[in-house]
MIPA-470731 format. One record per residue (C-alpha): residue in one letter; chain; x, y, z. Coordinates in steps of 0.02 Angstrom, whole numbers, plus 50000, padded with zeros to 5 digits. Layout:
MIPA-470731
resn a&chain A&X X&Y Y&Z Z
...
end
This chain:
MIPA-470731
resn x&chain A&X 57579&Y 58693&Z 47701
resn x&chain A&X 57672&Y 58812&Z 47589
resn x&chain A&X 57856&Y 58850&Z 47610
resn x&chain A&X 57905&Y 58701&Z 47717
resn x&chain A&X 58072&Y 58721&Z 47803
resn x&chain A&X 58217&Y 58612&Z 47751
resn x&chain A&X 58205&Y 58525&Z 47919
resn x&chain A&X 58024&Y 58477&Z 47889
resn x&chain A&X 58059&Y 58422&Z 47711
resn x&chain A&X 58199&Y 58309&Z 47772
resn x&chain A&X 58092&Y 58236&Z 47911
resn x&chain A&X 57953&Y 58197&Z 47788
resn x&chain A&X 58074&Y 58117&Z 47666
resn x&chain A&X 58150&Y 58010&Z 47804
resn x&chain A&X 57979&Y 57954&Z 47866
resn x&chain A&X 57919&Y 57906&Z 47693
resn x&chain A&X 58078&Y 57810&Z 47653
resn x&chain A&X 58072&Y 57720&Z 47821
resn x&chain A&X 57890&Y 57679&Z 47785
resn x&chain A&X 57944&Y 57582&Z 47631
resn x&chain A&X 58054&Y 57474&Z 47741
resn x&chain A&X 57909&Y 57436&Z 47856
resn x&chain A&X 57797&Y 57392&Z 47709
resn x&chain A&X 57930&Y 57273&Z 47643
resn x&chain A&X 57943&Y 57184&Z 47810
resn x&chain A&X 57754&Y 57170&Z 47826
resn x&chain A&X 57756&Y 57059&Z 47672
resn x&chain A&X 57872&Y 56932&Z 47755
resn x&chain A&X 57878&Y 56828&Z 47913
resn x&chain A&X 57928&Y 56948&Z 48051
resn x&chain A&X 58050&Y 56887&Z 48183
resn x&chain A&X 57994&Y 56950&Z 48353
resn x&chain A&X 58126&Y 56990&Z 48482
resn x&chain A&X 58080&Y 57029&Z 48662
resn x&chain A&X 58198&Y 57153&Z 48745
resn x&chain A&X 58250&Y 57157&Z 48928
resn x&chain A&X 58112&Y 57282&Z 48969
resn x&chain A&X 57985&Y 57160&Z 48892
resn x&chain A&X 57950&Y 57273&Z 48744
resn x&chain A&X 57954&Y 57197&Z 48570
resn x&chain A&X 58072&Y 57239&Z 48428
resn x&chain A&X 58099&Y 57173&Z 48252
resn x&chain A&X 58237&Y 57183&Z 48124
resn x&chain A&X 58137&Y 57320&Z 48038
resn x&chain A&X 58159&Y 57435&Z 48189
resn x&chain A&X 58348&Y 57447&Z 48171
resn x&chain A&X 58343&Y 57453&Z 47981
resn x&chain A&X 58216&Y 57594&Z 47984
resn x&chain A&X 58312&Y 57692&Z 48115
resn x&chain A&X 58478&Y 57678&Z 48025
resn x&chain A&X 58400&Y 57744&Z 47864
resn x&chain A&X 58320&Y 57891&Z 47955
resn x&chain A&X 58484&Y 57934&Z 48041
resn x&chain A&X 58576&Y 57925&Z 47875
resn x&chain A&X 58456&Y 58046&Z 47790
resn x&chain A&X 58462&Y 58168&Z 47936
resn x&chain A&X 58651&Y 58161&Z 47952
resn x&chain A&X 58675&Y 58193&Z 47767
resn x&chain A&X 58574&Y 58353&Z 47782
resn x&chain A&X 58615&Y 58409&Z 47958
resn x&chain A&X 58783&Y 58334&Z 48007
resn x&chain A&X 58798&Y 58452&Z 48156
resn x&chain A&X 58635&Y 58393&Z 48239
resn x&chain A&X 58619&Y 58263&Z 48376
resn x&chain A&X 58507&Y 58111&Z 48349
resn x&chain A&X 58424&Y 58002&Z 48482
resn x&chain A&X 58333&Y 57845&Z 48429
resn x&chain A&X 58251&Y 57698&Z 48515
resn x&chain A&X 58354&Y 57555&Z 48444
resn x&chain A&X 58530&Y 57613&Z 48398
resn x&chain A&X 58667&Y 57715&Z 48478
resn x&chain A&X 58633&Y 57901&Z 48494
resn x&chain A&X 58735&Y 58030&Z 48400
resn x&chain A&X 58771&Y 58166&Z 48527
resn x&chain A&X 58856&Y 58323&Z 48465
resn x&chain A&X 58881&Y 58499&Z 48532
resn x&chain A&X 58721&Y 58564&Z 48458
resn x&chain A&X 58559&Y 58635&Z 48529
resn x&chain A&X 58466&Y 58535&Z 48396
resn x&chain A&X 58417&Y 58354&Z 48430
resn x&chain A&X 58315&Y 58236&Z 48323
resn x&chain A&X 58210&Y 58106&Z 48414
resn x&chain A&X 58166&Y 57950&Z 48314
resn x&chain A&X 58048&Y 57806&Z 48345
resn x&chain A&X 58074&Y 57699&Z 48189
resn x&chain A&X 57924&Y 57585&Z 48224
resn x&chain A&X 57808&Y 57658&Z 48353
resn x&chain A&X 57686&Y 57519&Z 48395
resn x&chain A&X 57814&Y 57380&Z 48371
resn x&chain A&X 57702&Y 57247&Z 48447
resn x&chain A&X 57562&Y 57293&Z 48326
resn x&chain A&X 57688&Y 57291&Z 48184
resn x&chain A&X 57760&Y 57122&Z 48234
resn x&chain A&X 57586&Y 57045&Z 48238
resn x&chain A&X 57538&Y 57126&Z 48072
resn x&chain A&X 57408&Y 57239&Z 48152
resn x&chain A&X 57406&Y 57393&Z 48038
resn x&chain A&X 57416&Y 57524&Z 48175
resn x&chain A&X 57598&Y 57577&Z 48187
resn x&chain A&X 57699&Y 57725&Z 48128
resn x&chain A&X 57867&Y 57808&Z 48099
resn x&chain A&X 57888&Y 57954&Z 48218
resn x&chain A&X 58017&Y 58093&Z 48196
resn x&chain A&X 58036&Y 58255&Z 48295
resn x&chain A&X 58163&Y 58395&Z 48298
resn x&chain A&X 58193&Y 58491&Z 48458
resn x&chain A&X 58292&Y 58648&Z 48496
resn x&chain A&X 58331&Y 58623&Z 48678
resn x&chain A&X 58160&Y 58581&Z 48753
resn x&chain A&X 58066&Y 58667&Z 48612
resn x&chain A&X 57983&Y 58552&Z 48483
resn x&chain A&X 58007&Y 58626&Z 48309
resn x&chain A&X 57958&Y 58485&Z 48192
resn x&chain A&X 57845&Y 58333&Z 48210
resn x&chain A&X 57810&Y 58198&Z 48080
resn x&chain A&X 57707&Y 58039&Z 48103
resn x&chain A&X 57682&Y 57919&Z 47959
resn x&chain A&X 57578&Y 57760&Z 47948
resn x&chain A&X 57634&Y 57674&Z 47786
resn x&chain A&X 57486&Y 57553&Z 47785
resn x&chain A&X 57356&Y 57691&Z 47769
resn x&chain A&X 57475&Y 57816&Z 47687
resn x&chain A&X 57432&Y 57939&Z 47826
resn x&chain A&X 57566&Y 58073&Z 47837
resn x&chain A&X 57543&Y 58190&Z 47985
resn x&chain A&X 57662&Y 58336&Z 48003
resn x&chain A&X 57680&Y 58500&Z 48095
resn x&chain A&X 57803&Y 58642&Z 48110
resn x&chain A&X 57799&Y 58758&Z 48259
resn x&chain A&X 57685&Y 58905&Z 48225
resn x&chain A&X 57629&Y 58837&Z 48056
resn x&chain A&X 57482&Y 58723&Z 48101
resn x&chain A&X 57459&Y 58535&Z 48088
resn x&chain A&X 57424&Y 58438&Z 47929
resn x&chain A&X 57370&Y 58267&Z 47866
resn x&chain A&X 57421&Y 58228&Z 47687
resn x&chain A&X 57431&Y 58414&Z 47650
resn x&chain A&X 57265&Y 58462&Z 47726
resn x&chain A&X 57254&Y 58569&Z 47883
resn x&chain A&X 57185&Y 58476&Z 48034
resn x&chain A&X 57108&Y 58532&Z 48198
resn x&chain A&X 57058&Y 58452&Z 48361
resn x&chain A&X 56879&Y 58400&Z 48393
resn x&chain A&X 56757&Y 58513&Z 48486
resn x&chain A&X 56664&Y 58365&Z 48565
resn x&chain A&X 56638&Y 58361&Z 48752
resn x&chain A&X 56652&Y 58214&Z 48872
resn x&chain A&X 56483&Y 58144&Z 48821
resn x&chain A&X 56535&Y 58113&Z 48641
resn x&chain A&X 56719&Y 58074&Z 48658
resn x&chain A&X 56847&Y 57936&Z 48640
resn x&chain A&X 56996&Y 57944&Z 48758
resn x&chain A&X 57152&Y 57838&Z 48733
resn x&chain A&X 57255&Y 57778&Z 48881
resn x&chain A&X 57428&Y 57699&Z 48886
resn x&chain A&X 57552&Y 57664&Z 49025
resn x&chain A&X 57738&Y 57631&Z 49002
resn x&chain A&X 57812&Y 57470&Z 49069
resn x&chain A&X 57895&Y 57558&Z 49215
resn x&chain A&X 57733&Y 57641&Z 49269
resn x&chain A&X 57587&Y 57572&Z 49368
resn x&chain A&X 57489&Y 57441&Z 49274
resn x&chain A&X 57356&Y 57452&Z 49409
resn x&chain A&X 57331&Y 57635&Z 49364
resn x&chain A&X 57317&Y 57586&Z 49181
resn x&chain A&X 57184&Y 57458&Z 49225
resn x&chain A&X 57085&Y 57584&Z 49327
resn x&chain A&X 57093&Y 57717&Z 49192
resn x&chain A&X 57039&Y 57595&Z 49057
resn x&chain A&X 56897&Y 57516&Z 49155
resn x&chain A&X 56830&Y 57649&Z 49271
resn x&chain A&X 56841&Y 57808&Z 49169
resn x&chain A&X 56701&Y 57754&Z 49051
resn x&chain A&X 56578&Y 57737&Z 49195
resn x&chain A&X 56615&Y 57904&Z 49275
resn x&chain A&X 56691&Y 58026&Z 49153
resn x&chain A&X 56694&Y 57989&Z 48967
resn x&chain A&X 56593&Y 57893&Z 48839
resn x&chain A&X 56730&Y 57775&Z 48778
resn x&chain A&X 56910&Y 57727&Z 48817
resn x&chain A&X 57036&Y 57637&Z 48705
resn x&chain A&X 57217&Y 57577&Z 48705
resn x&chain A&X 57274&Y 57566&Z 48524
resn x&chain A&X 57457&Y 57525&Z 48559
resn x&chain A&X 57542&Y 57664&Z 48461
resn x&chain A&X 57585&Y 57825&Z 48552
resn x&chain A&X 57620&Y 57931&Z 48398
resn x&chain A&X 57456&Y 57885&Z 48313
resn x&chain A&X 57358&Y 57904&Z 48475
resn x&chain A&X 57417&Y 58084&Z 48480
resn x&chain A&X 57395&Y 58112&Z 48294
resn x&chain A&X 57215&Y 58055&Z 48307
resn x&chain A&X 57181&Y 58185&Z 48440
resn x&chain A&X 57258&Y 58315&Z 48325
resn x&chain A&X 57146&Y 58266&Z 48179
resn x&chain A&X 56988&Y 58262&Z 48286
resn x&chain A&X 56960&Y 58074&Z 48279
resn x&chain A&X 56979&Y 58060&Z 48467
resn x&chain A&X 56967&Y 58192&Z 48602
resn x&chain A&X 57106&Y 58154&Z 48727
resn x&chain A&X 57256&Y 58044&Z 48763
resn x&chain A&X 57324&Y 58000&Z 48935
resn x&chain A&X 57505&Y 57943&Z 48937
resn x&chain A&X 57601&Y 57883&Z 49090
resn x&chain A&X 57788&Y 57851&Z 49080
resn x&chain A&X 57840&Y 57876&Z 48898
resn x&chain A&X 58005&Y 57932&Z 48824
resn x&chain A&X 58034&Y 58084&Z 48716
resn x&chain A&X 58049&Y 57986&Z 48554
resn x&chain A&X 57877&Y 57911&Z 48588
resn x&chain A&X 57783&Y 58074&Z 48609
resn x&chain A&X 57871&Y 58231&Z 48546
resn x&chain A&X 57806&Y 58228&Z 48368
resn x&chain A&X 57626&Y 58195&Z 48421
resn x&chain A&X 57631&Y 58329&Z 48555
resn x&chain A&X 57677&Y 58461&Z 48426
resn x&chain A&X 57537&Y 58399&Z 48312
resn x&chain A&X 57409&Y 58424&Z 48449
resn x&chain A&X 57471&Y 58596&Z 48499
resn x&chain A&X 57473&Y 58654&Z 48318
resn x&chain A&X 57299&Y 58581&Z 48291
resn x&chain A&X 57229&Y 58687&Z 48433
resn x&chain A&X 57237&Y 58564&Z 48577
resn x&chain A&X 57326&Y 58573&Z 48743
resn x&chain A&X 57455&Y 58465&Z 48831
resn x&chain A&X 57497&Y 58470&Z 49017
resn x&chain A&X 57589&Y 58365&Z 49142
resn x&chain A&X 57486&Y 58235&Z 49233
resn x&chain A&X 57463&Y 58355&Z 49379
resn x&chain A&X 57408&Y 58499&Z 49270
resn x&chain A&X 57578&Y 58583&Z 49267
resn x&chain A&X 57661&Y 58640&Z 49106
resn x&chain A&X 57720&Y 58494&Z 49001
resn x&chain A&X 57909&Y 58476&Z 49004
resn x&chain A&X 58029&Y 58368&Z 48910
resn x&chain A&X 58083&Y 58216&Z 49012
resn x&chain A&X 58146&Y 58040&Z 48989
resn x&chain A&X 57997&Y 57964&Z 49079
resn x&chain A&X 57857&Y 58083&Z 49036
resn x&chain A&X 57677&Y 58075&Z 49094
resn x&chain A&X 57550&Y 58194&Z 49020
resn x&chain A&X 57373&Y 58223&Z 48961
resn x&chain A&X 57341&Y 58289&Z 48785
resn x&chain A&X 57166&Y 58341&Z 48734
resn x&chain A&X 57054&Y 58454&Z 48633
resn x&chain A&X 57044&Y 58562&Z 48789
resn x&chain A&X 56856&Y 58547&Z 48812
resn x&chain A&X 56860&Y 58435&Z 48967
resn x&chain A&X 57046&Y 58434&Z 49007
resn x&chain A&X 57024&Y 58487&Z 49188
resn x&chain A&X 56901&Y 58346&Z 49218
resn x&chain A&X 57027&Y 58218&Z 49154
resn x&chain A&X 57162&Y 58290&Z 49267
resn x&chain A&X 57046&Y 58275&Z 49417
resn x&chain A&X 56996&Y 58096&Z 49378
resn x&chain A&X 57176&Y 58040&Z 49355
resn x&chain A&X 57216&Y 58120&Z 49522
resn x&chain A&X 57073&Y 58024&Z 49604
resn x&chain A&X 57128&Y 57859&Z 49530
resn x&chain A&X 57307&Y 57887&Z 49589
resn x&chain A&X 57244&Y 57925&Z 49764
resn x&chain A&X 57143&Y 57764&Z 49766
resn x&chain A&X 57302&Y 57667&Z 49728
resn x&chain A&X 57412&Y 57770&Z 49844
resn x&chain A&X 57524&Y 57822&Z 49700
end
């Protein structure tokens, strides 16, 4: 992408610098801490988030910042940065190389910037509204595959129905799609749809810092994102949505509806 905005340049710099922290911790014994909501966190999460916040604040002191691990910086500004310093913390803590730094900038509910970086594979995904989506400087696009040749990822937040997660993981392959996965990293799940590696991602009950960057990647790569009921996707603290290449999006919406009805959800 030529002529990156300052905001995108700063987000990329912050993601790359945070990635160095994650690489450093991967070379040591990682202390695993289980939070009250049963999610996992490590010392690297807070260290990474503080560095990202520092870089953003130095460049945009008037912007608000919301992260997963440390106190939010809330100012009188329409601009808010959403940070997930280690998306896929459980993978990271167990040295499974599928985790990422995720950074997004929003103006109100409008996603302007999205950056996702996996330091293990040196995969830097980024997008700016209206400018397309990129991986390591090369333009990316969603796949054109239909349901017969697709991989769909599914993940459910801890406050959402685990029964629905089970049904989507185990029953969708028989009826709807060729293969279903749960990789354990929201930002990379979405980035993989954007690059055409997978065809769709179903998310139930995820926070803005989990998904905002990846949602912009998919939209800029030519995909679509809707609420779980097919309505327009909207920013929320406990968001559920389907993101896809658009080829069989309606079919996924219908099958999720059917599974919810079976479970009386």
